[in-house]
Structure formats: C-alpha cells, structure tokens
C-alpha positions in Angstrom: 8.3 -10.6 -5.4 9.8 -8.9 -2.5 8.6 -9.0 0.6 9.4 -6.5 3.3 9.9 -7.9 6.7 7.9 -6.0 9.5 10.1 -4.9 12.2 8.2 -5.0 15.6 9.6 -2.0 17.8 9.6 -3.2 21.4 10.1 -0.6 24.3 12.5 -1.6 26.7 11.4 -3.1 29.6 11.9 -1.0 32.7 14.7 -1.5 35.0 12.9 -1.5 38.0 9.4 -1.9 39.4 6.9 0.1 41.6 6.8 -3.0 44.1 10.4 -3.0 44.7 10.6 0.8 45.0 8.0 0.6 47.6 9.6 -1.9 49.6 12.0 0.1 51.8 10.7 -0.7 55.4 11.8 -4.2 56.3 9.6 -5.8 58.8 11.1 -8.3 61.7 11.4 -11.7 60.5 8.6 -14.0 62.1 10.9 -17.1 62.3 14.5 -15.7 62.1 16.7 -18.8 60.5 13.8 -20.9 59.9 11.1 -21.7 57.4 7.6 -20.8 59.0 5.9 -23.4 57.2 8.3 -26.1 57.2 8.8 -25.4 61.0 5.0 -26.4 61.4 5.3 -29.3 59.4 8.2 -30.7 61.5 10.7 -30.4 58.4 14.2 -28.9 58.2 15.3 -29.5 54.6 15.0 -26.3 53.0 17.8 -24.8 50.8 17.5 -21.2 51.3 15.3 -18.9 53.1 13.3 -15.9 52.0 11.4 -12.9 53.7 8.4 -11.3 52.8 9.0 -7.6 52.9 5.0 -6.9 53.5 4.4 -9.2 56.7 7.9 -10.7 57.7 6.7 -14.3 56.8 9.9 -16.4 56.3 9.7 -19.4 53.8 11.9 -21.6 51.8 12.8 -21.0 48.3 11.9 -22.5 45.0 15.0 -25.0 45.4 13.5 -26.3 48.6 10.8 -29.1 48.5 8.1 -27.0 49.6 8.7 -23.8 48.0 6.8 -21.9 50.9 8.0 -18.4 49.9 6.4 -18.7 46.4 3.1 -20.2 48.1 3.0 -17.2 50.4 3.0 -14.8 47.7 0.1 -16.8 45.9 -1.8 -17.1 49.0 -1.3 -13.5 50.1 -0.3 -11.3 47.0 2.4 -9.8 49.0 4.9 -9.1 45.8 8.3 -8.7 47.3 10.2 -10.8 49.1 14.2 -10.7 50.0 16.9 -13.3 50.7 17.0 -14.2 54.3 20.5 -15.7 53.7 23.4 -14.2 55.6 25.3 -11.5 53.7 22.7 -11.4 50.7 20.5 -8.3 50.4 18.8 -9.0 47.0 15.0 -8.4 46.4 12.4 -10.4 44.2 9.3 -9.0 42.8 6.8 -11.9 42.2 4.5 -9.7 40.1 6.9 -7.9 37.7 9.6 -11.1 37.9 12.4 -8.3 38.6 15.6 -8.5 41.1 16.2 -5.3 43.2 
C-alpha cells in the first residue's frame, strides 16, 4: 500500500518586522560607553553594549555575565535595541527575533 506524504506548505517569513520599521528615531544613550546596570553594580566586565531605541537605556549583551540589554526588554517590553559599539549600526527586535 502506497502512502502519499503530505507536504506542508509554509509561507516565507517576513524579511523585516513592524518594530524594526518603526524604530527610526534614536534617543540619546543614557550612559554612553557604559552598561547602565553594571555601572550601578560597580562592575565593568561587559562584552558589548546595546542601546534601547525606545528610551536610550544602555545594557550589556547576552555574552556578558549579566545580560542587561535582554533584561531591560523583559522588564520594559521595549522591542528594539541597536549595537552601541563603534562602527556598528545593526538593530535587533526581541519580539520577532530579527536583525535590521
């Protein structure tokens, strides 16, 4: 008896997201060159910095011990951050898991 395999058709994922598209005006970083939360803890061992494009909060990346940029998203719901590293301009949407 032959069985036909069902092929699932998937619609392609969008190449961008509404959050990245809406994040055009960049606020001034609240703590240029420093992770705001690590600074409050008296620590300076972050790997890379990220800035929230809603409020300007500067937090350390997920490669850092405290992962303050992600914690900021989890607490605030602000969806988009960008790299705060010199020469980098990429953005990340936490909701849609997209780079822009």
